[in-house]
N, C-alpha and C positions, 0 to 999 in steps of 0.2 A: 422548862422550863428555864427564864436565861435567865442567868445569876451572875452578877459579876464580877468581873474577873479582880482573881485580891491579891494579889502580884499590881495589878494594877493600883488597886486603892493600894495598896503599902508607895507605892512610887508618889500617888499623893499626896498621903501624909503630914510628907514634913511642911508643902508647898502652905498647904493648911490650914498649917499652924504657922508658919509665919504669917495668912495673913488673914490669923484671929487678933493671931501681935496685936499686929501690925492697928488693927480693926478695935477693936478691943479695947487694945489697952491705951491706943496714940500715941504708938513708939514714935510714930513720926508724921508729918506730911506728908503733904502732895502725893501716897500709894497709890501704884496702876500695878495689877499682876501681872506680866506676860506670859507669861508661859509658865509652866508646870516645873516652874527651878527655880525663876528667877521673879521676884520682884526688885521695881524703880521706888524714888522715894525721894521726898527734897530735908527736913534737919529733922537729925533725927536726937531723943528727946532721949537722954543719958538717963534719966529714973525711970523707964518704961523697957532698958534692952534686957532685962535678970526676964524679962516676957519672951523673947525669943529662941528657941527652939536652939535649944546643944548642940545642934551640925548645924549649922550655919554658916559662912560664907561672911565677913561681910564684908566689904568692901567702899573704904570712903572713899568718895574723887576732888574732893578737901581740898587743897592748897596747905601749906603749913602757913603760909603768913593765913589762916585762916582760923586757924588756931584750935591743932585736929588732936591735943594729947590726949585733954579729958575721953573725944569721944574714945578715942584710943584705946587709950586704961579700964574706961567703962567698958567693952568691948569684955576686952583680953580676960581684966578678974572676973566677968561671965561665963568665961572657960569657952568664949564667938573663936571663930577663925579669925581672926585683922586680914585686910591685905591693902595696900594705902595704896591707888592710880593715881594719884593727883592732874590735874588738870583744870590748867589756869581760865585767865582772861582772853586767851590766842582763842584757844581753843584744845580740837585735839593736829597736837604739835611735835610728836614719838611718836613708841612705840606703846603709847596708852592700848591702844585694839589687844594685835597685841599682845602683849601682856596680860586685855581682861581674856581673849581666846582662850586662851594659858590658861587663866585660873577656869576657869567654863570648863575645859577639858580634863581640869587633875582631876578638880570636881563633878563627877557626871549626878554623885542622889543625892547629892546635899541642896541642903534651898540657901538659896543663897541673894541676898540685899545689898540691892547695891543707887546708892544714897551724898548728892549733895547738899549745896544747904536749899534748891529749890526745883530741885526732879529734872530742870531743862540737861544738864552734865549727862547724868546719866539715860537719858532718855537718847541722847545725844549716841554714845560711846557703844548703848547698846543696839541703836540702829545703825552703826559701823559695823554695829560687829552680823545682824542679818543682813548685810551688803553682804559680807567678806566671805558667808556662808550662803550665798551663793540669791537670795531672800532678792528682789526686781523691789526699787525702787521703793514707789511705790504703796506695799504690803511696809514696806520696811516703814516710809509714814508713818503710816496709816495703826500699827502699835503702839509705835508713843505721843499720839499725837495728843490723848487724854492730857500727859503730864508738859512738854511743850510750850513754848512759844512756837509763835509762826515763826526768828527771826533762826530759828533752833531745826526747822524746818528746813532753811532756805540750807541753811550750813553740809543738813542732809543732806540737798540735794548734788550740794556744791563737794561732798566729799564722792558723794558716786559717778562720777562726770569722772 
C-alpha cells in the first residue's frame, strides 16, 4: 500500500493554507501559486491579511509613492513577516533580484506571498529569480505567464540576454 510521505504533506501545508486564504477570503487579486512555497499576487486586501498563515513572509514590491504604509502596518499587526523590495516604473534596476533570492534562501520553509499592484512586478521578479537559479527563459516565462502582461514577458526575455 502506497502511503503519502508525511514530511512532504507537512511541507505542502503552509502553501496550501496560503492558497486557501488567497482564494476563499479574497485576500488578493490576480493570484498565482508558482511553487509549493511562493504565491504571486496583485492587490493585497488589508482587511483580509489576518487570514494568512502566521508563518507567511509577505514581500511588497510597490514603491513608497504607491502608499505602502497601510499594508505594512496591517501585515506587521497580524504578526506576519514583512519585507519591502520596491520595483518602480523602470523595472529591475538594482539589487531587487538578489534581495528576493536572499529572502527565499533565508526562509526556505515559509510560505511567501509576493505582491504588487497588478501581479506584473511579482511575476517579473519571480521569473528573474528562476533565471538566476538556472532555469531557461521559456520555462521561467511559462511559470509567470498567467499573471503578467506581454510587456513583462518581453522584459523577462531582455533580462535573460
